[in-house]
C-alpha positions as CSV (number, residue, x, y, z in Angstrom):
1,M,8.9,3.0,-17.3
2,P,7.3,2.0,-14.0
3,S,8.0,-1.3,-12.5
4,A,5.0,-3.7,-13.1
5,H,6.2,-6.0,-10.2
6,S,6.1,-3.0,-7.9
7,A,2.6,-2.0,-9.2
8,M,1.3,-5.5,-8.7
9,V,2.6,-6.2,-5.1
10,S,1.8,-2.6,-3.8
11,G,-1.8,-3.0,-5.3
12,L,-2.1,-6.5,-3.7
13,A,-0.9,-5.2,-0.3
14,L,-3.4,-2.3,-0.4
15,A,-6.2,-4.5,-1.5
16,I,-5.5,-6.9,1.4
17,G,-5.1,-4.1,3.8
18,L,-8.5,-2.6,2.7
19,R,-10.1,-6.1,2.8
20,T,-8.7,-7.5,6.1
21,G,-7.7,-4.4,7.9
22,F,-4.2,-2.7,8.0
23,E,-3.6,-4.2,11.5
24,S,-4.1,-7.8,10.2
25,P,-1.1,-10.3,10.1
26,V,-2.2,-11.0,6.5
27,F,-1.6,-7.4,5.5
28,A,1.8,-7.4,7.4
29,L,2.9,-10.3,5.2
30,A,1.7,-8.8,2.1
31,L,3.5,-5.5,3.0
32,A,6.8,-7.5,3.7
33,F,6.4,-9.3,0.4
34,A,5.9,-6.0,-1.5
35,L,9.0,-4.6,0.2
36,V,11.1,-7.5,-0.7
37,V,9.9,-7.5,-4.4
38,M,10.5,-3.7,-4.6
39,F,13.9,-4.0,-3.0
40,D,14.9,-6.8,-5.4
41,A,13.7,-4.7,-8.4
42,S,15.7,-1.8,-7.5
43,T,18.8,-3.3,-6.0
44,V,19.6,-7.0,-6.8
45,R,18.4,-7.1,-10.3
46,R,19.7,-3.7,-11.2
47,A,23.2,-4.8,-9.9
48,A,23.0,-7.9,-12.2
49,G,22.1,-5.6,-15.1
50,L,25.2,-3.5,-14.5
51,Q,27.3,-6.6,-14.3
52,A,25.9,-7.8,-17.6
53,R,26.8,-4.5,-19.2
54,L,30.4,-4.6,-17.9
55,L,30.8,-8.2,-19.2
56,N,29.5,-7.1,-22.6
57,Q,32.0,-4.4,-22.7
58,I,34.8,-6.9,-21.8
59,L,33.4,-9.3,-24.5
60,E,33.6,-6.4,-27.1
61,E,37.2,-6.0,-26.3
62,L,37.9,-9.7,-26.7
63,F,36.0,-9.8,-30.0
64,K,38.5,-7.3,-31.5
65,H,41.4,-9.7,-30.9
66,H,39.8,-13.2,-30.7
67,H,36.9,-15.0,-32.4
68,L,34.3,-15.7,-29.8
69,S,30.6,-16.0,-29.7
70,E,28.9,-12.6,-30.2
71,K,26.0,-13.5,-28.0
72,K,25.4,-10.6,-25.3
73,L,24.0,-10.8,-21.9
74,A,20.6,-9.0,-21.2
75,E,21.4,-5.6,-19.5
76,L,17.9,-4.4,-18.6
77,L,17.2,-6.6,-15.7
78,G,16.4,-4.2,-12.9
79,H,14.6,-0.9,-12.3
80,T,15.8,2.6,-11.0
81,R,14.2,3.6,-7.7
82,L,12.1,6.1,-9.6
83,E,10.6,3.2,-11.7
84,V,10.0,1.2,-8.6
85,F,8.3,4.2,-6.9
86,M,6.2,5.0,-9.9
87,G,5.1,1.3,-10.0
88,M,4.1,1.4,-6.4
89,V,2.2,4.7,-7.0
90,I,0.3,3.1,-9.9
91,G,-0.4,0.0,-8.0
92,I,-1.8,1.9,-5.0
93,L,-4.0,4.1,-7.4
94,V,-5.4,1.1,-9.2
95,G,-6.2,-0.6,-5.8
96,L,-8.0,2.5,-4.5
97,L,-10.0,2.7,-7.9
98,V,-11.0,-1.0,-7.6
99,H,-11.9,-0.6,-4.0
100,A,-13.9,2.5,-4.7
101,A,-15.7,0.7,-7.5
102,E,-16.6,-2.1,-5.2
103,V,-17.9,0.3,-2.5
104,L,-20.1,2.0,-5.1
105,G,-21.4,-1.3,-6.2
106,W,-19.9,-1.5,-9.6
107,R,-19.3,-5.0,-10.9
108,I,-15.7,-5.8,-11.8
109,G,-15.0,-9.1,-13.6
110,S,-17.4,-11.9,-14.0
111,Q,-21.0,-11.4,-13.2
């Protein structure tokens, strides 16, 4: 359900903000990148999925009268705003958990 892309970029932006400071230019760049990815996931890719659904309906009507290839287009290309939001929430929570683990001295990854 949640957008993995949104989770990844929001977690990345948070991690960069926590590491370099939320006033840093690198955080601003990461935040801009996250916003572009989340906008793309909820609008551009979703619109392409809706267009694919409409084209598939048109093709179904043509199949009834003509012999054409029955290969359909992928319709599930984008995410709803809720899926993007939930992905963002998950990314932020995971970023906070990783940061808290580092602050507490827990080792994450290779030793």
